[in-house]
C-alpha positions as CSV (number, residue, x, y, z in Angstrom):
1,X,-2.2,-16.6,-4.9
2,X,-1.6,-14.8,-2.3
3,X,-1.1,-11.0,-1.7
4,X,0.8,-10.5,-4.5
5,X,3.4,-7.9,-6.7
6,X,3.4,-8.6,-10.4
7,X,5.7,-6.9,-12.6
8,X,8.4,-7.1,-15.2
9,X,11.7,-8.9,-13.1
10,X,12.9,-11.5,-16.1
11,X,13.8,-8.9,-18.7
12,X,10.4,-8.7,-20.9
13,X,11.6,-4.9,-21.5
14,X,14.4,-5.4,-23.1
15,X,13.9,-8.0,-25.0
16,X,13.2,-7.3,-28.4
17,X,9.5,-8.5,-29.3
18,X,9.7,-10.5,-32.5
19,X,6.3,-10.7,-35.0
20,X,5.7,-13.6,-36.6
21,X,4.0,-17.3,-36.2
22,X,3.5,-20.6,-34.8
23,X,3.1,-24.1,-37.4
24,X,1.8,-26.8,-36.1
25,X,5.2,-28.1,-35.3
26,X,4.8,-24.9,-33.0
27,X,8.2,-23.9,-34.5
28,X,8.1,-20.2,-34.5
29,X,9.4,-18.2,-37.4
30,X,9.9,-14.3,-37.9
31,X,7.9,-12.8,-40.5
32,X,6.4,-9.3,-40.7
33,X,2.7,-10.1,-40.2
34,X,2.2,-7.6,-37.6
35,X,2.3,-3.4,-37.6
36,X,4.3,-2.3,-34.6
37,X,5.5,-5.4,-32.7
38,X,7.9,-3.0,-31.0
39,X,4.7,-1.3,-28.6
40,X,4.2,-4.4,-26.7
41,X,6.6,-4.1,-24.4
42,X,7.6,0.2,-24.3
43,X,5.8,1.1,-21.4
44,X,3.3,3.0,-23.1
45,X,-0.5,1.5,-22.4
46,X,-2.2,4.6,-24.9
47,X,-0.3,2.5,-28.5
48,X,-0.4,-1.0,-29.9
49,X,0.0,-3.8,-31.8
50,X,-2.6,-3.9,-34.5
51,X,-3.0,-6.4,-37.6
52,X,-2.5,-9.4,-35.4
53,X,-4.5,-12.5,-37.0
54,X,-4.1,-15.7,-39.0
55,X,-0.6,-16.2,-40.8
56,X,-1.1,-18.3,-43.9
57,X,1.6,-20.8,-42.6
58,X,0.2,-21.1,-38.6
59,X,-1.1,-18.7,-36.4
60,X,0.2,-14.6,-35.2
61,X,2.8,-15.0,-32.4
62,X,5.4,-12.5,-30.8
63,X,8.4,-13.9,-29.5
64,X,10.6,-12.6,-26.5
65,X,14.1,-14.0,-26.2
66,X,15.0,-12.8,-22.5
67,X,18.9,-13.8,-23.1
68,X,18.9,-16.4,-20.5
69,X,16.2,-19.0,-19.1
70,X,14.5,-17.2,-16.8
71,X,11.8,-18.4,-14.0
72,X,8.3,-17.5,-15.0
73,X,4.2,-17.8,-13.8
74,X,2.2,-15.6,-15.2
75,X,2.5,-13.4,-18.6
76,X,0.7,-9.9,-18.7
77,X,-1.2,-8.6,-21.0
78,X,-3.2,-4.9,-21.7
79,X,-5.8,-5.5,-24.3
80,X,-7.3,-1.8,-25.9
81,X,-11.2,-3.6,-26.1
82,X,-13.1,-7.0,-25.0
83,X,-12.5,-10.1,-27.3
84,X,-13.6,-13.9,-27.1
85,X,-10.8,-15.0,-28.9
86,X,-8.4,-17.2,-27.9
87,X,-4.9,-16.2,-26.4
88,X,-1.8,-18.6,-25.8
89,X,1.6,-18.7,-24.2
90,X,3.9,-20.8,-24.9
91,X,8.4,-21.1,-24.3
92,X,11.3,-23.6,-24.8
93,X,14.6,-23.3,-24.6
94,X,14.4,-23.2,-28.2
95,X,12.6,-21.2,-31.3
96,X,11.2,-24.5,-32.4
97,X,8.8,-27.0,-31.0
98,X,8.2,-24.4,-27.6
99,X,5.5,-25.9,-25.5
100,X,2.3,-24.8,-24.1
101,X,2.0,-22.9,-20.2
102,X,-0.9,-23.5,-19.1
103,X,-4.7,-24.0,-20.7
104,X,-5.8,-21.0,-23.4
105,X,-7.2,-18.0,-22.4
106,X,-10.3,-18.3,-24.2
107,X,-11.5,-14.5,-23.5
108,X,-10.3,-11.1,-22.7
109,X,-11.2,-8.2,-20.7
110,X,-10.6,-4.3,-21.3
111,X,-7.7,-3.6,-19.9
112,X,-5.1,-5.7,-18.2
113,X,-5.7,-10.2,-18.2
114,X,-3.4,-11.8,-15.6
115,X,-2.4,-15.4,-17.8
116,X,-0.9,-17.8,-14.5
117,X,0.4,-21.1,-14.9
118,X,2.6,-23.5,-13.5
119,X,6.6,-22.2,-13.0
120,X,8.5,-22.5,-15.5
121,X,12.3,-21.4,-16.6
122,X,13.0,-21.2,-20.4
123,X,14.3,-18.8,-22.6
124,X,12.1,-18.0,-25.2
125,X,8.2,-16.8,-24.2
126,X,5.7,-16.1,-26.3
127,X,2.5,-14.7,-26.8
128,X,0.1,-16.4,-29.4
129,X,-3.3,-14.7,-30.8
130,X,-4.5,-18.0,-32.3
131,X,-7.9,-16.7,-34.1
132,X,-8.0,-14.3,-36.4
133,X,-8.6,-11.2,-36.4
134,X,-7.3,-9.8,-32.3
135,X,-7.7,-6.4,-31.4
136,X,-4.3,-4.3,-30.6
137,X,-2.9,-5.4,-27.7
138,X,-1.1,-2.3,-26.2
139,X,1.8,-3.9,-23.5
140,X,3.2,-7.6,-22.7
141,X,5.4,-9.0,-19.5
142,X,6.6,-11.6,-18.0
143,X,7.5,-12.3,-14.4
144,X,7.6,-14.7,-11.6
145,X,4.6,-12.8,-8.6
146,X,6.5,-11.8,-5.4
147,X,3.9,-13.7,-3.1
148,X,4.5,-11.2,0.0
149,X,3.6,-12.6,4.1
150,X,1.1,-9.7,4.8
151,X,-2.3,-10.4,6.7
152,X,-5.4,-8.8,6.5
153,X,-4.6,-6.6,9.5
154,X,-1.4,-5.6,7.6
155,X,-3.1,-3.9,4.8
156,X,-4.6,-0.1,4.8
157,X,-6.5,1.3,2.3
158,X,-6.9,5.0,1.5
159,X,-10.3,6.6,-0.8
160,X,-9.7,9.9,-0.9
161,X,-12.6,12.8,-0.7
162,X,-13.3,12.8,-4.4
163,X,-13.7,16.7,-4.0
164,X,-11.4,19.3,-2.6
165,X,-12.2,22.4,-0.9
166,X,-10.3,25.8,-1.4
167,X,-10.7,29.1,-0.5
168,X,-10.0,32.7,-2.3
169,X,-7.3,35.5,-1.1
170,X,-10.8,36.9,1.0
171,X,-11.5,33.6,2.0
172,X,-14.6,33.0,0.4
173,X,-14.7,28.9,0.3
174,X,-15.5,26.2,-2.7
175,X,-15.3,23.2,-2.8
176,X,-14.8,21.7,-6.3
177,X,-15.2,18.1,-7.5
178,X,-12.1,15.5,-9.3
179,X,-14.2,13.0,-11.2
180,X,-11.5,10.3,-9.9
181,X,-11.4,8.5,-6.2
182,X,-8.1,6.5,-7.0
183,X,-6.9,4.2,-4.2
184,X,-3.4,4.0,-2.3
185,X,-2.4,1.2,-0.5
186,X,0.4,0.8,3.1
187,X,1.0,-3.1,2.8
188,X,2.8,-3.9,6.4
189,X,5.0,-6.5,5.5
190,X,6.8,-8.2,8.9
191,X,9.3,-10.2,7.7
192,X,11.3,-10.7,4.4
193,X,13.8,-12.7,3.2
194,X,17.4,-11.4,1.7
195,X,15.8,-12.9,-1.7
196,X,12.6,-10.5,-1.3
197,X,14.3,-7.7,-0.4
198,X,16.7,-8.0,-3.4
199,X,13.8,-8.2,-5.0
200,X,11.7,-5.8,-4.2
201,X,15.1,-3.3,-4.6
202,X,14.8,-4.5,-8.3
203,X,11.4,-3.5,-8.8
204,X,12.2,0.1,-6.5
205,X,15.4,0.7,-9.2
206,X,14.2,0.1,-12.0
207,X,10.5,1.0,-11.9
208,X,11.1,3.7,-9.1
209,X,7.5,6.1,-9.4
210,X,8.2,5.9,-13.2
211,X,6.7,2.6,-14.0
212,X,3.4,1.5,-13.0
213,X,2.8,-3.2,-12.7
214,X,0.0,-4.8,-10.9
215,X,-1.0,-5.8,-7.2
216,X,-3.2,-9.0,-6.5
217,X,-5.2,-8.5,-3.3
218,X,-5.9,-12.7,-3.2
219,X,-9.2,-10.9,-5.6
220,X,-8.5,-8.7,-8.4
221,X,-6.0,-7.0,-9.6
222,X,-5.2,-3.7,-9.9
223,X,-2.8,-1.2,-11.7
224,X,-0.5,0.5,-9.7
225,X,2.2,2.5,-9.0
226,X,5.7,2.8,-5.7
227,X,3.8,6.0,-3.9
228,X,6.9,6.1,-1.4
229,X,10.1,4.7,-0.9
230,X,11.1,1.9,-0.1
231,X,12.9,1.7,3.6
232,X,14.0,-2.1,5.1
233,X,14.2,-2.7,8.8
234,X,16.8,-5.3,10.1
235,X,14.9,-7.7,12.5
236,X,17.1,-10.8,12.6
237,X,20.0,-12.0,10.4
238,X,18.5,-12.4,6.9
239,X,15.7,-10.9,7.4
240,X,14.0,-7.8,7.0
241,X,10.6,-6.0,7.4
242,X,9.1,-2.8,5.7
243,X,6.1,-0.9,4.4
244,X,5.4,-0.6,0.9
245,X,3.3,1.7,-0.4
246,X,0.8,1.6,-3.2
247,X,-0.7,4.0,-6.0
248,X,-3.5,3.1,-8.0
249,X,-3.3,4.3,-11.4
250,X,-7.0,5.2,-13.4
């Protein structure tokens, strides 16, 4: 994958997270098995869904109804602790005989985990814990990665000092150390299609600088938010350029 932004562009945050289980036939059945399932898509990483395990009739799953078929090629989920328990993603146009998307995820690290797979378009998407007992999952969303046509010379990375210098009223100078150094990326995007421009406008409208998403720099995923509003310059008919400024989030 090239440089890309991964965010909820299919309506996961507007969907209801239904807890239940997948049976051997891969049919989803609603069941009151988990605790606080609404936390799966509340944009809050501090609180999570708990009591995730194996149901007597199948394996626990969270089902998201996107309202209509949406094209998806990744599932992002945030866990409170690392685990070697399996995670799977299923999808279908109905909640019966759902189809697994990509390979089984054999382990999850603390924080954000990204499960990518071949692009598919379905209405119902399910995040499934195959084994007992899975730790809390704090956030889940699906989407289609927005790849950015940029090269290395179009990227500036700034990492400020982890200290600041100030002075008292009589000009006595002092400095304080800041515990966290957070990066800022400036991405010069030389050309965007009209469709990509619409996607970025949607990102700005829905996320502003309030909510966080993920930036992939061809090697790692970074937890970021928009640092500045987007401005688009028309360079040709239905073609645009812009600068995207991303602020790392601790």
